VOGU-3710 file (C-alpha; in Angstrom, 3 decimals, decimal comma):
1> mlsdaqalra> 38,363/159,429/108,298  37,477/161,731/111,213  35,254/164,756/111,453  36,809/167,913/112,772  35,295/167,310/116,228  36,510/163,711/116,364  39,949/164,730/115,130  40,095/167,385/117,850  39,205/164,764/120,458  41,871/162,409/119,110
11> rfllddlrgl> 44,499/165,148/119,366  43,419/165,831/122,950  43,784/162,160/123,799  47,262/162,042/122,336  48,170/165,260/124,130  46,670/164,184/127,508  43,771/166,605/127,300  45,745/169,839/127,216  43,358/172,595/126,318  40,274/171,150/127,985
21> etpdrgpeds> 38,707/174,588/127,872  37,718/173,652/124,324  34,019/172,604/124,197  33,555/168,896/124,779  31,398/168,215/121,754  32,483/170,915/119,378  30,188/171,982/116,530  27,687/169,135/117,112  26,400/170,631/120,388  22,883/171,010/119,020
31> epetpadrtw> 22,676/167,362/117,964  21,459/164,555/120,269  24,236/162,955/122,278  25,566/159,805/120,636  27,222/156,918/122,539  30,574/158,263/121,351  29,693/161,720/122,651  28,781/160,238/126,010  32,047/158,315/126,406  33,950/161,486/125,541
41> rlytcyerlk> 31,931/163,584/127,976  32,461/161,071/130,782  36,175/160,897/130,060  36,626/164,681/130,143  34,449/164,861/133,255  36,595/162,237/134,977  39,778/164,135/134,155  38,271/167,390/135,422  37,030/165,753/138,607  40,567/164,779/139,573
51> kapveasaqr> 41,456/168,486/139,616  38,277/170,375/140,592  34,640/169,723/141,600  32,026/168,916/138,974  28,248/169,029/139,194  26,452/166,376/141,266  24,682/164,768/138,300  28,034/164,203/136,578  29,486/162,720/139,761  26,594/160,265/140,019
61> elteylplpv> 27,017/159,253/136,399  30,735/158,630/136,917  30,199/156,505/140,015  28,058/154,161/137,940  30,311/154,249/134,858  33,876/153,900/136,141  35,312/150,655/137,544  34,538/150,488/141,264  38,227/150,572/142,339  38,584/153,854/140,424
71> vddlvdaacl> 35,495/155,226/142,176  37,024/154,199/145,499  40,200/156,071/144,548  38,095/159,192/143,972  36,382/158,722/147,340  39,745/158,352/149,089  41,018/161,495/147,346  37,894/163,419/148,534  36,942/164,169/144,930  33,316/163,024/145,385
81> taravpeegp> 30,630/164,656/147,487  27,695/163,043/149,267  25,525/163,881/146,266  27,567/161,485/144,141  25,710/158,492/145,602  23,615/156,885/142,817  19,859/157,085/143,294  19,549/153,357/142,663  21,500/150,367/141,444  23,903/147,827/142,956
91> rrlylqarlt> 26,484/150,445/143,976  24,097/152,724/145,847  24,356/151,114/149,301  28,118/150,665/149,128  28,768/154,262/148,057  26,296/155,557/150,598  28,339/153,800/153,274  31,495/155,369/151,844  30,160/158,895/151,366  27,127/159,354/153,659
101> psgvgadglr> 27,382/156,584/156,268  24,822/158,167/158,592  22,164/157,453/155,962  22,715/153,688/156,084  20,286/151,922/158,412  20,878/148,804/160,457  19,568/146,543/157,677  21,970/148,138/155,220  24,872/147,711/157,623  24,056/144,024/157,947
111> elgwhsellr> 23,749/143,642/154,171  27,180/145,217/153,771  28,628/143,107/156,569  29,815/146,318/158,245  29,885/144,873/161,749  32,139/147,504/163,326  29,643/150,267/162,541  26,803/148,095/163,799  28,703/147,786/167,076  29,182/151,550/167,310
121> refytrladg> 25,492/152,199/166,587  24,470/149,566/169,135  26,587/151,369/171,731  24,464/154,504/171,364  21,207/152,571/171,259  21,997/150,710/174,467  22,925/153,944/176,235  19,658/155,534/175,094  17,827/152,523/176,573  19,582/153,047/179,904
131> dasvldqasg> 21,870/150,011/179,582  24,907/150,995/181,651  26,614/147,611/181,125  27,803/148,835/177,725  30,371/150,959/179,576  32,239/147,771/180,427  32,214/146,511/176,823  34,014/149,379/175,141  36,050/147,520/172,512  35,739/148,568/168,884
141> lssrqrelvs> 34,441/152,060/169,679  35,481/155,322/168,067  37,670/157,803/169,940  34,655/160,022/170,544  32,724/157,116/172,008  35,624/156,172/174,252  35,643/159,745/175,589  31,930/159,435/176,363  32,549/156,113/178,124  35,167/157,823/180,301
151> elrtvresgr> 32,753/160,635/181,201  29,963/158,219/182,074  32,245/156,056/184,183  33,101/159,193/186,152  29,362/159,761/186,702  29,033/156,194/187,959  31,942/156,613/190,378  31,001/160,072/191,667  27,222/159,765/191,664  27,004/163,216/190,069
161> vthdlskkrw> 25,853/164,255/186,606  27,676/167,123/184,903  25,686/169,918/183,297  27,137/169,161/179,839  25,941/165,554/179,975  22,513/166,501/181,309  21,927/168,627/178,195  21,950/165,458/176,052  18,363/164,285/176,366  18,981/160,877/174,817
171> lwpvlerlap> 21,445/160,133/177,652  18,924/160,757/180,438  17,962/157,085/180,932  21,551/155,966/181,487  22,373/159,033/183,591  19,446/158,140/185,841  20,732/154,576/186,079  24,298/155,683/186,887  23,458/158,458/189,367  19,843/158,166/190,549
181> qtpvdlrrdk> 20,485/160,374/193,601  22,570/163,044/191,897  22,062/166,530/193,377  19,715/168,648/191,257  19,949/172,422/190,817  16,503/173,401/189,526  17,498/177,018/188,959  20,215/175,998/186,526  18,807/172,781/185,088  15,232/173,245/183,916
191> sfgpwllvrr> 15,049/170,070/181,808  16,925/167,073/183,157  16,474/168,068/186,814  12,639/168,136/186,847  12,480/164,956/184,736  14,796/163,128/187,109  12,991/164,328/190,248  9,574/163,286/188,960  10,906/159,849/188,111  12,647/159,672/191,486
201> iqralrlahq> 9,379/160,501/193,256  7,519/157,824/191,287  10,223/155,242/191,997  10,207/156,051/195,723  6,416/155,664/195,871  6,529/152,297/194,092  9,297/150,989/196,321  7,551/152,303/199,434  4,442/150,290/198,585  6,558/147,217/197,852
211> srlrgeeqkh> 8,278/147,629/201,224  4,941/147,808/202,985  3,733/144,646/201,255  6,809/142,894/202,617  6,416/144,284/206,109  9,505/146,509/205,897  7,955/149,416/207,762  11,102/151,461/208,356  12,101/151,270/204,709  8,521/152,150/203,775
221> ltllraawnd> 8,661/155,335/205,874  12,126/156,287/204,627  11,033/156,043/201,007  7,878/158,069/201,626  10,001/160,752/203,252  12,362/160,787/200,266  9,428/161,160/197,873  8,051/164,024/199,981  11,376/165,862/200,093  11,849/165,672/196,322
231> ahalqrswtl> 8,247/166,727/195,689  8,553/169,616/198,133  11,703/170,842/196,359  9,969/170,633/192,971  6,497/171,963/193,794  7,121/175,578/192,751  8,946/174,708/189,536  7,692/176,638/186,504  7,436/173,423/184,535  4,946/170,591/184,166
241> agwearnama> 6,955/168,833/186,854  5,741/171,331/189,451  2,195/169,999/189,084  3,430/166,423/189,277  5,178/167,303/192,533  2,031/168,833/194,041  -0,003/165,851/192,863  2,427/163,504/194,631  2,384/165,661/197,774  -1,407/165,498/197,903
251> yllvlhgddg> -1,186/161,708/197,543  1,285/161,529/200,428  -0,827/163,785/202,668  -3,691/161,321/202,369  -1,542/158,186/202,432  0,580/159,052/205,427  -0,622/162,090/207,313  0,734/162,411/210,840  -2,732/162,051/212,348  -4,525/160,262/209,526
261> pryeealdtl> -5,498/161,373/206,003  -5,262/165,156/205,597  -7,842/165,619/202,850  -8,311/169,400/203,129  -4,588/170,055/203,021  -4,277/167,705/200,051  -7,027/169,631/198,223  -5,311/172,919/199,017  -2,083/171,496/197,575  -3,901/170,684/194,303
271> ssasgggmre> -5,511/174,122/194,156  -4,626/176,437/191,278  -3,801/179,093/193,867  -1,520/176,821/195,866  1,585/178,884/195,134  4,016/179,714/192,381  4,571/177,609/189,313  2,975/176,994/185,950  -0,659/178,026/185,545  -3,112/175,148/185,434
281> drlpwearrr> -4,472/176,159/182,037  -1,010/175,543/180,587  -1,265/171,846/181,361  -2,062/169,366/178,575  -5,752/168,481/178,363  -5,212/164,908/179,588  -3,293/166,166/182,620  -6,074/168,629/183,474  -8,618/165,818/183,204  -6,632/163,618/185,599
291> legnrevlhq> -6,127/166,546/187,956  -9,855/167,213/188,141  -10,445/163,495/188,695  -7,979/163,484/191,591  -9,690/166,478/193,189  -13,027/164,673/192,955  -11,465/161,566/194,563  -10,251/163,710/197,473  -13,628/165,437/197,842  -15,415/162,077/198,030
301> larqrernhi> -12,930/160,676/200,529  -13,164/163,832/202,642  -16,937/163,414/202,823  -16,715/159,711/203,682  -13,706/160,028/205,998  -12,563/156,541/205,037  -9,138/155,887/206,523  -8,138/152,643/204,810  -9,103/153,387/201,224  -6,451/152,318/198,682
311> lnpylvlgvp> -5,801/155,515/196,776  -4,007/153,897/193,835  -4,122/150,071/193,689  -1,928/150,003/190,570  0,821/151,767/192,490  0,461/149,279/195,341  1,137/146,425/192,906  3,965/148,367/191,275  2,507/148,741/187,761  1,565/151,873/185,760
321> dgadswkerw> -2,003/153,144/186,017  -4,295/151,109/183,788  -1,591/148,539/182,921  -2,930/145,303/181,434  -0,179/143,363/183,210  -1,482/144,102/186,703  -3,005/140,628/187,208  0,211/138,842/186,246  2,089/141,133/188,622  -0,388/140,354/191,413
331> rtlrrsldmd> 0,046/136,591/190,917  3,819/136,925/191,053  3,733/139,137/194,142  1,406/137,059/196,247  3,699/134,027/195,983  6,494/135,992/197,683  4,490/137,694/200,471  3,462/136,738/203,970  -0,199/136,659/204,963  -0,430/140,381/205,754
341> gealaneakd> 1,291/141,355/202,525  -0,854/138,973/200,496  -3,995/140,409/202,068  -2,960/143,940/201,056  -2,118/142,791/197,519  -5,537/141,119/197,305  -7,204/144,367/198,375  -5,416/146,154/195,540  -6,481/143,404/193,117  -10,121/143,693/194,232
351> aieafergra> -10,025/147,480/193,867  -8,713/147,251/190,294  -11,309/144,650/189,332  -14,109/146,792/190,776  -12,816/149,814/188,847  -12,471/147,913/185,557  -15,978/146,479/185,899  -17,483/149,876/186,644  -18,422/149,010/190,215  -15,947/151,265/192,050
361> tippyavplm> -17,587/154,211/193,809  -14,231/156,018/193,887  -11,756/155,617/190,991  -7,984/155,381/191,520  -6,059/158,552/192,278  -3,918/159,144/189,157  -0,162/159,140/189,705  1,451/160,624/187,656  -0,675/163,160/185,787  1,377/162,909/182,561
371> pgkwahssvd> 2,884/159,408/182,258  4,299/159,876/178,778  6,138/163,038/179,750  8,331/161,201/182,240  8,889/157,985/180,317  12,312/157,179/178,930  13,177/159,544/176,149  12,402/158,303/172,643  14,358/161,040/170,879  16,783/160,203/168,101
381> vpeavrsamp> 20,403/159,608/168,955  22,165/162,435/167,109  25,653/161,242/168,049  25,039/158,015/166,134  24,494/160,092/163,016  27,153/162,726/163,471  29,907/160,319/164,431  29,250/157,671/161,767  32,598/156,986/160,075  32,849/156,251/156,344
391> mprqtapata> 33,178/152,577/155,569  36,707/151,594/154,494  37,000/150,689/150,848  36,301/147,081/150,022  38,267/147,026/146,743  41,980/146,729/145,979  43,753/149,827/144,606  42,821/150,453/140,995  45,126/148,900/138,412  46,697/150,901/135,599
401> aerqfakrqa> 44,190/149,396/133,148  41,265/150,379/135,385  42,576/153,937/135,726  42,783/154,146/131,921  39,254/152,766/131,466  37,571/156,086/130,626  40,361/157,117/128,258  40,314/153,737/126,499  36,540/153,904/126,086  36,820/157,391/124,596
411> aeaivgtacd> 39,556/156,258/122,212  37,609/153,184/121,127  34,547/155,360/120,481  36,597/157,658/118,205  38,026/154,693/116,276  34,589/153,093/116,112  33,130/156,296/114,648  35,908/156,355/112,034  35,300/152,691/111,140  31,611/153,359/110,745
421> tmglppvges> 32,323/156,340/108,505  34,607/154,259/106,271  32,326/151,215/106,204  34,836/149,136/108,123  33,817/146,437/110,617  33,371/147,477/114,246  36,401/147,743/116,502  37,535/144,320/117,664  36,234/142,323/114,696  38,968/139,896/113,586
431> sedllresss> 40,969/140,207/110,368  39,850/136,678/109,394  36,219/137,827/109,441  37,135/140,800/107,266  39,009/138,611/104,746  36,124/136,123/104,684  33,637/138,874/103,857  35,944/140,299/101,124  36,373/136,939/99,386  32,634/136,254/99,388
441> e> 32,040/139,553/97,712
//
């Protein structure tokens, strides 16, 4: 009834696959694989996999073939690698979450209903956006995330950023929020320190202008002094930030010189030979263009000796250079100002309108030179990937029948082959059908 190869397989089944070193398909290796061959191959592969690794293609085939609870058993036993995830099909997303969870996006997490991982991912995203309130909503986080929460709470309490945290670029926005006045050692920290100081200078300038609009003269002067001190400390930095510092210093020399605008000193500050630091030709092209524009603004003002010129009307209104939202900001501001403040805000509005309509004889002084460089970091959040935990199995433990699925399929294929050879009906056809066919014949 059975060929030698099928008989050998049957003996292996009865003997629980002792001697698996025998070739799977025997003498028919050169023939195309039949359905019976495939069920046998998958059965032997499954038995091997429980003891030792098998190739990735075989793993993928098994994850689609075996009952899902059996596949989950293999995942729990660490028998499957990340390459076992099917390339397509209904099990792909689920097994990706079990084997390579970092590859599952937010949409996939929602489709799976994996809300705990969504919460953990959201934790990182909110930190990267500078949302410090997440530190007070730490339920459902991983142990690693709870450690990070503890470190960041210490930053909030002490007002100081540790060197280890400052090396994580994606954390810069929240570190700035938690400790905006943290001491900076520019000799040790050549990344976070310059970034933070440039942003601190820009923030002080914005707030100084807002204070002046509201008639808070002492606060206005204090903020200008803070901006000057940070810029002075940064001016010789061998980074792009050094040029931003000198650009801000030149702005301050014109805005608030002791005896009026100090145009010549401001121009000297923007000179390529103004001291140590990065060479001007190392600046990005757009920064060099803005720098040349600022020098021309200072030259024109020095010739005209105008004392009340608004150097940067966007900065006065508290919006980025060239922002489309400046008019909305102006409308909001003027409702909260007294007559003097409203008059100054109107001057800034008129200056922007003249510039946009091409009627301004002197354009705005650009602050900063490289806006995108100092914006909140848009880098990926590597911790969200590295710390993604595999999704817990969503199936019950495999039953005895499910664990025997591959063996039963192999056995049925052997019997089916024998039935076909003998001209008997397929496996499972009832004895009544067989008797009916015999009587009709």
